[in-house]
C-alpha positions in Angstrom: 8.1 21.9 25.4 5.4 19.2 25.4 3.9 18.1 22.4 0.8 16.2 21.8 -0.2 14.3 18.7 -3.9 14.5 18.0 -5.1 11.8 15.7 -9.0 12.8 15.3 -11.1 12.5 12.1 -13.4 15.5 13.4 -12.1 18.8 11.9 -14.1 20.3 14.8 -12.7 18.3 17.5 -9.3 18.7 16.4 -9.7 22.5 16.3 -11.4 22.4 20.0 -8.5 20.1 21.6 -5.9 22.2 19.9 -7.1 25.3 21.6 -7.6 23.9 24.7 -4.3 22.3 24.6 -2.5 25.4 23.6 -4.3 28.1 24.8 -4.8 26.7 28.2 -2.3 24.3 28.8 0.4 26.0 26.9 1.4 22.5 24.7 2.3 22.2 21.2 -0.1 20.4 19.2 0.2 18.8 15.9 -2.8 17.2 14.1 -3.3 14.2 11.4 -5.5 11.1 10.9 -3.3 9.5 8.3 -1.9 6.6 9.6 1.6 6.6 8.4 1.9 9.9 9.4 0.9 9.1 12.9 3.5 6.1 12.7 6.2 8.4 11.2 5.7 11.1 14.0 5.6 8.7 16.6 8.9 7.3 15.2 10.6 10.7 15.1 10.7 11.5 18.8 8.8 15.0 18.2 5.9 14.1 20.4 5.4 13.3 24.0 1.8 11.8 24.0 -1.0 10.9 21.5 -4.7 11.6 21.9 -6.5 9.0 20.0 -9.7 8.8 18.4 -11.4 5.6 19.2 -13.5 5.7 15.7 -11.6 7.0 13.0 -13.7 7.2 9.9 -11.1 8.1 7.1 -8.2 6.2 8.2 -6.7 3.5 6.4 -3.5 1.5 6.5 -1.9 -1.0 4.1 -5.4 -0.5 2.2 -7.4 -1.6 4.8 -9.8 1.0 7.3 -8.1 1.1 11.0 -9.4 2.7 13.7 -7.9 4.3 17.1 -7.8 0.8 19.0 -5.8 -0.6 15.9 -3.5 2.1 15.5 -2.7 2.2 19.3 -1.9 -1.7 19.2 0.8 -1.3 16.2 2.1 1.5 18.4 2.4 -0.5 21.6 3.8 -3.6 19.8 6.8 -1.7 18.5 9.7 -1.4 21.0 10.5 2.3 19.6 6.9 3.1 20.1 5.8 1.2 23.1 6.7 3.7 26.1 4.9 6.4 24.0 1.8 7.4 26.1 -1.5 7.0 24.3 -4.8 8.5 25.4 -7.8 7.1 24.1 -10.5 9.6 23.1 -14.2 8.9 22.2 -18.1 9.8 22.6 -19.0 6.0 22.8 -18.9 6.0 26.5 -21.0 3.4 27.8 -20.8 1.2 30.7 -17.7 -1.2 30.3 -16.0 1.0 27.4 -13.5 2.4 29.1 -12.0 -1.0 30.6 -12.6 -2.8 27.2 -11.1 -0.2 25.1 -7.8 0.0 27.3 -7.7 -3.5 27.7 -8.0 -4.2 23.5 -5.7 -1.4 22.6 -2.9 -1.4 25.6 -3.6 2.6 25.7 -2.7 4.2 28.6 -5.8 6.1 29.6 -8.9 6.7 28.5 -11.2 10.2 28.0 -14.7 10.5 26.9 -16.0 13.4 24.8 -17.2 16.0 25.1 -14.0 17.0 26.9 -16.2 19.5 29.9 -13.4 20.1 32.6 -10.6 21.4 30.3 -7.9 21.8 33.2 -8.5 18.1 34.3 -7.9 17.3 30.8 -4.5 19.1 30.4 -3.8 17.6 34.0 -4.3 14.2 32.8 -2.2 14.7 29.4 0.5 16.3 31.9 0.7 13.3 34.5 1.2 10.9 31.9 4.1 12.7 30.2 5.7 13.1 33.5 5.6 9.3 34.1 7.2 8.2 30.8 10.3 11.1 31.7 
């Protein structure tokens, strides 16, 4: 079964994403915003894809605040996790943001919040997981 790691600092968004993915997509979900946990889970091989919030208000790594862009850069720079698909998720959807965020982070895709088309959201995730396999 496909397992999605949701890296999100808003508990409501985490719950909404989890519900869409489990109920409509039949996917398994894990959620955390703890950077050490994200890296450990990514290294464990237990997940197939990561949904990464761009603006993480509470995420600290080695004593410094980090956002989803930085965590994605770390994952993509590590040979053990570089092939793990990462989809950036953000409410900051201004023109040019998509290209800028993808280029900066090395992420595989980008989704803007709020998620309106739940089926398209699930298909976007599954298509990236299939590409990886």
